C-alpha positions as CSV (number, residue, x, y, z in Angstrom):
1,M,0.2,-0.1,0.0
2,T,1.0,3.6,-0.5
3,T,2.6,6.2,1.9
4,D,1.3,8.9,0.3
5,P,-1.6,9.7,2.1
6,Q,-3.6,11.4,-0.7
7,D,-3.3,7.8,-3.0
8,R,-3.7,5.8,0.4
9,F,-7.3,7.9,0.5
10,W,-7.6,7.4,-3.3
11,A,-6.8,4.3,-3.0
12,L,-9.3,3.1,-0.2
13,A,-12.5,5.6,-1.7
14,E,-11.9,3.5,-4.7
15,P,-14.7,0.3,-3.8
16,L,-16.7,3.1,-1.6
17,L,-17.5,4.6,-5.5
18,Q,-18.5,1.7,-7.0
19,Q,-21.0,2.0,-4.3
20,A,-24.5,3.6,-5.2
21,G,-24.7,7.6,-5.1
22,V,-20.9,7.6,-4.0
23,T,-19.5,9.8,-5.8
24,R,-15.5,12.4,-5.6
25,S,-16.9,15.7,-5.1
26,T,-15.3,19.0,-2.9
27,M,-16.3,21.1,0.0
28,M,-14.3,23.5,1.1
29,G,-11.7,23.0,-1.8
30,F,-10.9,20.0,-1.1
31,A,-11.6,16.6,-2.7
32,C,-14.5,14.8,-0.9
33,L,-16.3,11.6,-1.3
34,R,-19.8,12.1,-1.0
35,L,-23.4,10.3,-0.9
36,D,-26.2,11.5,-3.2
37,G,-24.8,14.5,-2.1
38,D,-23.5,13.9,1.7
39,F,-20.1,15.0,2.8
40,F,-19.0,11.6,4.3
41,A,-14.9,11.8,4.2
42,S,-12.3,13.8,2.7
43,C,-8.5,13.9,2.8
44,D,-6.8,17.0,4.3
45,H,-4.3,17.8,1.1
46,R,-2.3,20.0,3.3
47,T,-1.8,17.4,6.7
48,G,-2.4,14.2,4.9
49,E,-5.0,13.8,7.8
50,L,-8.5,11.7,7.3
51,V,-11.4,13.4,8.0
52,V,-14.8,12.1,8.7
53,K,-18.2,12.8,9.3
54,L,-20.0,10.5,11.6
55,D,-22.2,10.8,14.7
56,A,-21.9,12.9,17.1
57,A,-21.8,10.4,20.2
58,R,-19.3,8.2,18.4
59,V,-16.9,11.0,17.4
60,S,-17.2,11.8,21.4
61,A,-16.8,8.2,22.2
62,L,-13.4,8.2,19.9
63,L,-12.0,12.2,21.3
64,A,-12.7,9.8,24.2
65,T,-10.4,7.2,23.6
66,G,-8.5,9.2,21.5
67,A,-8.2,7.1,18.4
68,V,-9.4,10.2,16.7
69,E,-9.0,14.3,17.0
70,P,-11.1,17.0,16.5
71,F,-12.2,18.8,13.5
72,A,-11.6,22.2,14.3
73,P,-10.9,25.1,11.3
74,N,-10.5,28.5,12.6
75,G,-10.8,26.7,16.4
76,R,-14.6,26.1,16.0
77,Q,-14.9,22.2,16.9
78,F,-17.4,20.4,14.2
79,R,-19.3,18.1,16.7
80,E,-19.9,15.3,13.6
81,W,-16.6,15.1,12.5
82,A,-13.2,14.2,13.4
83,V,-9.7,14.1,12.2
84,I,-7.6,10.8,12.3
85,P,-3.9,11.2,12.1
86,R,-1.6,9.8,9.5
87,R,0.5,7.6,12.0
88,R,-3.5,5.9,12.5
89,S,-4.0,5.7,8.5
90,R,-4.3,1.4,9.5
91,T,-7.5,2.4,10.8
92,W,-8.9,4.6,7.5
93,A,-10.8,1.8,5.6
94,A,-12.7,0.8,9.0
95,L,-13.5,5.1,9.2
96,L,-14.1,5.1,6.1
97,D,-16.7,2.6,6.2
98,E,-18.3,3.6,9.2
99,A,-18.5,7.1,7.9
100,L,-20.1,5.8,4.7
101,A,-22.9,3.6,6.6
102,A,-23.4,6.8,8.3
103,S,-24.1,9.3,5.7
104,A,-26.7,6.7,4.7
105,A,-28.1,6.6,8.3
106,R,-28.4,10.6,7.8
107,R,-30.3,10.1,4.5
108,S,-32.6,7.5,5.7
109,S,-33.9,10.0,8.3
110,R,-34.4,13.1,6.1
């Protein structure tokens, strides 16, 4: 597996892009993944960190264990978003799957 974070992200994203409704898009100038328009993951090209959108309770639980870091651009923490550092890239695949499932759950509750 590649060591470049962007390459790793897109390699892990490739199977997700084969699923119905999953597309490559942009959000705040970053390439990202969306499910039927709903953002669920991105790789910050500046830092090489994975950013995922889950539900707030799950993010809180992951923060408590130290598995993720808060996503807080401009100092404001987003409750449903988490940053997974490059050093934890072995967890990226599972968290991408979880983020896709969370996006599907958000879609079904609309």
